[in-house]
C-alpha positions in Angstrom: 0.0 0.0 0.0 3.0 2.3 0.5 3.6 2.3 -3.2 0.1 3.6 -3.8 0.3 6.3 -1.0 3.1 7.8 -2.9 0.7 9.1 -5.5 -0.7 11.7 -3.1 2.5 12.5 -1.1 5.6 12.4 -3.5 6.4 15.4 -5.7 4.7 15.4 -9.0 7.9 15.7 -11.0 9.4 12.7 -9.2 6.3 10.6 -9.6 5.8 11.4 -13.4 9.5 10.4 -13.9 8.9 7.2 -11.8 5.8 6.1 -13.6 6.4 7.7 -17.1 9.8 6.3 -17.8 8.8 2.6 -17.5 5.6 3.4 -19.4 7.5 5.1 -22.2 9.9 2.2 -22.4 6.9 -0.1 -22.4 5.3 1.7 -25.3 8.5 2.1 -27.3 9.2 -1.6 -26.8 5.6 -2.4 -28.0 6.3 -0.5 -31.2 9.5 -2.5 -31.6 7.3 -5.5 -32.6 6.2 -3.7 -35.7 9.4 -1.9 -36.4 11.7 -5.0 -36.2 9.2 -7.0 -38.5 9.4 -4.3 -41.1 13.2 -3.8 -40.9 13.9 -7.5 -41.4 11.2 -7.9 -44.1 12.5 -4.8 -45.9 16.1 -5.9 -45.9 15.7 -9.7 -46.4 12.4 -10.3 -48.2 11.5 -7.3 -50.3 9.2 -4.3 -50.8 6.0 -6.3 -51.5 6.5 -8.2 -48.2 6.4 -4.6 -46.5 3.4 -3.7 -48.4 1.7 -6.9 -47.5 2.5 -6.3 -43.8 1.2 -2.8 -44.1 -2.2 -4.3 -45.1 -2.2 -6.1 -41.8 -1.5 -3.0 -39.8 -5.1 -1.8 -39.4 -6.2 -5.3 -38.3 -3.4 -5.3 -35.7 -4.5 -2.0 -34.6 -8.0 -3.3 -34.1 -6.6 -6.1 -31.8 -4.7 -3.6 -30.0 -7.8 -1.6 -29.7 -9.5 -4.6 -27.9 -6.7 -4.7 -25.5 -7.1 -1.0 -24.8 -10.8 -1.3 -24.5 -10.3 -3.4 -21.4 -6.7 -2.6 -20.2 -7.0 1.2 -20.3 -10.6 1.2 -18.9 -9.6 -1.3 -16.1 -6.4 0.4 -15.2 -7.9 3.9 -15.1 -10.8 2.6 -13.0 -8.4 0.9 -10.6 -6.3 4.1 -10.0 -9.5 6.0 -9.1 -10.7 3.2 -6.8 -7.3 2.9 -5.1 -7.5 6.7 -4.5 -10.6 5.9 -2.5 -8.6 3.2 -0.6 -10.8 0.2 -1.7 -8.6 -2.7 -2.3 -11.4 -5.3 -2.6 -13.1 -3.2 -5.4 -9.7 -3.2 -7.3 -9.4 -6.9 -7.0 -12.9 -7.2 -8.6 -11.8 -4.9 -11.4 -8.8 -7.3 -12.1 -11.0 -10.4 -12.2 -13.7 -8.9 -14.3 -11.3 -7.4 -16.8 -9.8 -10.8 -17.4 -13.3 -12.2 -18.1 -13.8 -9.3 -20.7 -10.3 -10.0 -22.3 -11.0 -13.7 -22.7 -14.4 -13.0 -24.3 -13.3 -10.3 -26.7 -10.0 -11.9 -27.6 -11.7 -15.3 -28.5 -14.4 -13.6 -30.5 -11.9 -11.5 -32.6 -9.6 -14.5 -33.3 -12.6 -16.7 -34.4 -13.9 -13.9 -36.7 -10.6 -13.2 -38.1 -10.1 -16.7 -39.3 -13.7 -17.0 -40.7 -13.5 -13.7 -42.8 -9.8 -13.3 -43.4 -9.6 -12.8 -47.2 -12.6 -10.5 -47.2 -11.1 -8.4 -44.4 -7.7 -8.3 -46.1 -9.3 -7.1 -49.3 -11.3 -4.5 -47.4 -8.1 -3.1 -46.1 -6.5 -2.7 -49.5 -4.8 -6.0 -50.3 -4.0 -6.3 -54.0 -3.4 -9.6 -55.9 0.3 -9.0 -55.4 0.2 -8.4 -51.7 -2.7 -10.6 -50.3 -0.5 -13.8 -50.2 2.0 -12.0 -47.8 -0.8 -10.6 -45.7 -2.7 -13.9 -45.5 0.4 -15.9 -44.5 1.2 -13.3 -41.8 -2.4 -13.2 -40.3 -2.9 -17.0 -40.2 0.0 -17.4 -37.9 -0.3 -14.2 -35.9 -4.0 -14.3 -35.1 -3.9 -16.8 -32.1 -1.1 -14.7 -30.7 -3.3 -11.7 -30.7 -5.4 -13.3 -27.9 -2.2 -13.1 -25.7 -1.6 -9.6 -26.9 -4.9 -8.5 -25.5 -4.2 -10.2 -22.3 -0.7 -8.6 -22.0 -2.1 -5.1 -22.7 -4.7 -5.5 -20.0 -2.5 -7.1 -17.3 0.6 -4.9 -17.8 -1.7 -1.8 -17.4 -3.1 -3.2 -14.2 0.4 -4.1 -12.9 1.4 -0.3 -13.5 -1.8 1.0 -11.9 -1.3 -1.2 -8.8 2.1 0.3 -8.0 4.6 -1.8 -10.2 5.5 0.5 -13.1 9.0 -1.0 -13.4 7.9 -4.5 -13.4 5.3 -3.7 -16.1 8.2 -2.2 -18.2 10.4 -5.3 -17.9 7.7 -7.7 -18.9 7.2 -5.9 -22.2 10.9 -5.2 -22.7 11.6 -9.0 -22.3 9.1 -9.7 -24.9 10.6 -7.2 -27.3 14.0 -8.6 -26.9 12.7 -12.1 -27.5 10.9 -10.8 -30.6 14.2 -9.3 -32.1 16.1 -12.6 -31.4 13.3 -14.8 -33.0 13.0 -12.4 -36.0 16.7 -12.8 -36.7 16.5 -16.5 -36.3 13.4 -17.2 -38.3 14.0 -14.7 -41.1 17.7 -14.4 -41.5 18.9 -17.9 -40.5 16.0 -20.1 -41.3 14.7 -18.0 -44.2 10.9 -18.3 -43.2 10.1 -14.9 -44.7 7.0 -13.1 -43.5 5.9 -16.3 -41.7 9.0 -16.0 -39.6 8.0 -12.4 -38.5 4.5 -13.8 -37.5 6.0 -16.6 -35.5 8.3 -14.3 -33.7 5.6 -11.9 -32.7 3.2 -14.8 -31.7 5.7 -16.5 -29.5 6.9 -13.3 -27.9 3.4 -12.2 -26.9 2.6 -15.6 -25.5 5.6 -15.4 -23.3 4.7 -11.9 -22.0 1.2 -12.9 -21.3 2.3 -15.8 -19.1 4.7 -13.8 -17.2 2.0 -11.1 -16.5 -0.4 -13.7 -15.3 2.2 -15.1 -12.8 2.5 -11.5 -11.3 -1.2 -11.6 -10.2 -0.9 -15.1 -8.9 2.1 -14.3 -6.7 1.1 -14.0 -3.0 3.5 -11.0 -2.6 1.5 -8.8 -5.2 -0.5 -6.0 -3.7 -3.5 -6.7 -6.0 -3.8 -10.4 -7.1 -6.4 -12.9 -8.2 -9.0 -13.7 -5.6 -12.0 -16.0 -6.0 -14.5 -13.3 -5.3 -13.1 -11.2 -8.1 -14.1 -13.6 -10.8 -17.8 -13.3 -10.3 -19.2 -11.3 -13.2 -20.4 -7.8 -12.2 -22.3 -5.9 -14.9 -21.5 -2.5 -13.3 -17.8 -3.2 -13.4 -18.1 -4.4 -17.0 -20.0 -1.2 -17.8 -17.5 1.2 -16.0 -14.5 -0.5 -17.5 -15.8 -0.5 -21.0 -17.1 3.1 -20.9 -13.6 4.5 -19.8 -11.8 2.3 -22.2 -14.2 3.1 -25.1 -12.0 6.2 -26.0 -8.8 4.3 -26.7 -10.8 1.4 -28.4 -12.7 3.8 -30.7 -9.5 5.7 -31.4 -7.6 2.6 -32.5 -10.6 1.1 -34.3 -11.3 4.4 -36.2 -7.5 4.6 -37.0 -7.7 1.1 -38.5 -10.8 2.0 -40.5 -9.2 5.2 -41.8 -6.0 3.3 -42.8 -8.2 1.0 -44.8 -9.7 4.0 -46.7 -6.4 5.6 -46.9 -4.7 2.5 -48.5 -7.4 2.6 -51.1 -6.7 6.2 -51.9 -3.0 5.4 -52.0 -3.5 2.6 -54.4 -5.6 5.0 -56.5 -3.2 7.7 -56.7 0.3 5.9 -56.2 -0.2 2.1 -56.3 1.3 -0.6 -53.9 4.5 1.3 -53.6 2.6 4.2 -52.0 1.0 1.8 -49.6 4.4 0.3 -48.7 5.7 3.8 -48.2 2.9 4.8 -45.9 3.4 1.7 -43.9 7.0 2.7 -43.2 6.2 6.3 -42.4 3.2 5.3 -40.3 5.6 3.0 -38.3 7.7 6.2 -37.5 4.6 8.1 -36.6 3.4 5.2 -34.4 6.8 5.1 -32.7 6.5 8.8 -31.7 2.8 8.4 -30.7 3.8 5.4 -28.6 6.5 7.5 -26.8 3.8 10.2 -26.1 1.3 7.6 -25.0 4.0 6.2 -22.6 4.2 9.6 -21.0 0.5 9.7 -20.7 0.3 6.3 -19.2 2.7 7.6 -16.6 0.4 10.4 -15.9 -2.8 8.1 -15.7 -2.3 6.5 -12.3 -1.2 9.9 -10.8 -4.1 11.7 -12.2 -6.7 9.1 -11.5 -5.6 8.4 -7.9 -5.5 12.2 -7.1 -8.9 12.8 -8.9 -10.3 10.0 -6.7 -8.7 11.4 -3.6 -9.8 15.0 -4.4 -6.3 16.6 -4.6 -7.0 19.1 -7.5 -3.8 21.0 -7.2 -1.8 17.8 -7.8 -4.2 17.0 -10.7 -3.4 20.3 -12.3 0.4 20.0 -11.8 0.5 16.5 -13.4 -1.5 17.7 -16.4 0.7 20.7 -17.1 3.9 18.8 -16.6 2.7 15.9 -18.9 1.6 18.4 -21.6 5.1 20.1 -21.6 6.9 16.8 -22.0 4.5 15.4 -24.6 4.7 18.5 -26.8 8.5 18.6 -26.5 8.6 15.0 -27.8 6.4 16.0 -30.6 8.8 18.8 -31.6 11.8 16.6 -31.5 10.1 14.0 -33.7 8.9 16.6 -36.2 12.3 18.1 -36.6 14.0 14.8 -37.3 11.3 14.0 -39.8 11.8 17.4 -41.5 15.6 17.2 -41.5 16.6 13.6 -42.1 13.6 11.8 -43.7 15.7 9.7 -46.0 18.0 8.4 -43.2 15.0 7.3 -41.3 13.4 5.6 -44.3 16.7 3.8 -45.1 16.5 1.9 -41.8 13.5 0.0 -43.3 14.3 -0.2 -47.1 16.8 0.5 -49.8 14.2 0.6 -52.5 14.5 3.8 -54.4 10.7 3.7 -55.4 9.8 3.6 -51.6 12.3 6.3 -50.7 11.0 8.7 -53.4 7.5 8.4 -52.2 8.3 8.2 -48.6 10.3 11.4 -48.2 7.5 13.9 -48.9 5.1 11.6 -46.9 7.4 11.6 -43.9 7.4 15.5 -43.8 3.7 15.9 -44.4 2.7 13.4 -41.8 5.1 14.6 -39.0 5.1 18.3 -39.4 2.2 18.7 -37.0 3.5 16.1 -34.4 3.5 18.8 -31.6 -0.2 19.3 -32.2 -0.8 15.6 -32.3 0.9 15.4 -28.9 -1.4 18.1 -27.6 -4.5 16.2 -28.7 -3.2 12.9 -27.3 -2.4 14.4 -23.8 -5.9 15.9 -23.6 -7.6 12.7 -24.6 -5.6 10.6 -22.2 -6.2 13.1 -19.4 -10.0 13.0 -19.8 -10.1 9.2 -19.7 -7.8 9.2 -16.6 -10.4 11.5 -14.6 -13.5 9.4 -15.7 -14.7 11.8 -18.5 -15.2 9.1 -21.2 -17.4 11.1 -23.6 -15.1 14.1 -23.7 -12.1 11.7 -24.2 -14.1 9.9 -27.1 -14.8 13.1 -28.8 -11.2 14.4 -28.5 -9.7 11.1 -29.8 -12.1 10.6 -32.7 -12.2 14.1 -34.0 -9.2 13.8 -36.2 -10.0 10.5 -37.8 -13.8 10.4 -38.0 -14.9 14.0 -38.1 -12.2 15.5 -40.2 -10.0 12.9 -42.0 -12.7 10.5 -43.5 -14.5 13.3 -45.6 -11.4 15.3 -46.3 -9.4 12.4 -47.8 -11.8 12.3 -50.6 -12.3 16.1 -51.0 -8.7 17.4 -50.9 -6.9 15.0 -53.3 -9.8 15.3 -55.8 -9.5 19.2 -55.7 -5.7 19.0 -56.2 -6.1 16.7 -59.2 -8.8 19.0 -60.6 -6.3 21.9 -60.2 -3.7 20.0 -62.1 -1.7 18.9 -59.0 -0.8 15.4 -57.7 -3.5 13.3 -55.9 -0.9 11.5 -53.8 0.2 14.8 -52.4 -3.3 15.6 -51.6 -3.5 12.5 -49.6 -0.5 13.6 -47.5 -1.9 17.2 -47.2 -5.1 15.9 -45.9 -3.3 14.3 -42.9 -1.7 17.5 -42.1 -4.8 19.6 -42.2 -6.7 17.2 -40.0 -3.9 17.3 -37.3 -4.5 21.0 -37.0 -8.3 20.7 -36.9 -8.2 17.9 -34.2 -5.9 20.0 -32.0 -8.1 23.0 -32.2 -11.1 21.0 -31.0 -9.2 19.3 -28.2 -8.2 22.8 -26.9 -11.8 23.9 -26.9 -12.9 20.8 -25.0 -10.1 21.4 -22.4 -11.2 24.9 -21.9 -14.7 23.6 -21.0 -13.2 21.4 -18.2 -10.9 23.7 -16.5 -13.1 23.6 -13.4 -11.6 20.2 -12.4 -8.4 22.2 -11.4 -10.1 24.6 -9.0 -9.4 24.4 -5.4 -12.4 22.8 -3.6 -14.0 21.4 -6.7 -15.7 18.0 -6.1 -16.8 15.8 -9.0 -20.5 14.9 -8.7 -19.8 11.2 -8.5 -17.5 11.9 -5.6 -20.3 13.8 -3.8 -22.4 10.9 -4.0 -19.5 8.6 -2.8 -20.7 5.6 -4.7 -20.3 4.0 -8.1 -23.1 4.3 -10.7 -24.4 1.0 -9.7 -24.1 -1.1 -6.5 -21.5 0.0 -4.1 -18.6 -2.2 -2.9 -20.3 -2.5 0.5 -23.5 -3.6 -0.9 -21.9 -6.0 -3.2 -19.9 -7.6 -0.3 -23.1 -8.1 1.6 
């Protein structure tokens, strides 16, 4: 319990460093799974293999979205509940989140096998790339069940006071993934199938280690028999908070599918492959920013639950400064040395020529992307799910979907390049999304005022049966 009490006593700067550093490493490590696969495939298999893997990326994002749906919702809720000093309730969140993970993971894996070719074609697979994408997905789908479990449990490990342990679990999986990629692709020559086996075996290993943490009798929060009883009000609260990252990832996958179709229309398979590489770099930066936000989440959630509004303000401001600084750094690198970054993934001149302008267009507004992400993550940390959903979906759904058809068409009509129009659309939507996020944040500044008490805290009970009622 001493680890948890630090959240209301230790200086905010030290806390954010203590929680954000392991979370950043965890997120960066998670992105290694995608990056390493692309590097090995680009160097040892070929450009079409990268394009095939890029087709699977939105599907993988949907699976990650399922992990976020339960994992982020459960960890955010656990932080708030621990702020109220209710350990038994936190144990119930652990058990019920596992039930949700098992249900959603099994449902998605079964659906993926039943409709695989239709899904791959929907996400932009062509006759030249679908064989690569199919081979990868047939192997990696069962491993995605363990991915969902890992995302859920490592988030709960961090929320219950073990941020460094959460980091080492994910780091161990990434190191194993790199080793297996080298073995399966370079040594054994298994091609894209080797990349899939490396990812699957790595995620299975991390899931097992994460489960063992909550079986250990020394863990502060662990599996208890009472926690496995399904509770609809816990399901509802976990899913409501987790809906923001889920919808954000799901929408991102849907948008990538539409974007791939536009890229094929204006640039062909090579444009899809170039976007896959550039998007990997963008995802790496976003993962870094999300790691900082995940460090913020238990601090913000706990202090929101405990009513320490001044500490809530301090952690928000500090997180925003660090997140935007990361965005600036990433944007500068993409502007100055785009070809150097791209060469880490491929030596194909066709991919490089398309990828350089894409790298600049998609990264120039990275500071604004960071601003939007921090606000969205903050809202879900303090149990404002609908505002978090609106913030996270604005760029992809409200702006990007309609404009990706309008701007490229207008540029072609004006005698310009439709592919440049696709890249320009992404830049415009980054700006519009940040403006909306800023307006929503202004509407919620009251949470920082001294003496402000959230309505749900005034009632001192959950929207549903209280823990005491449930125990009886």
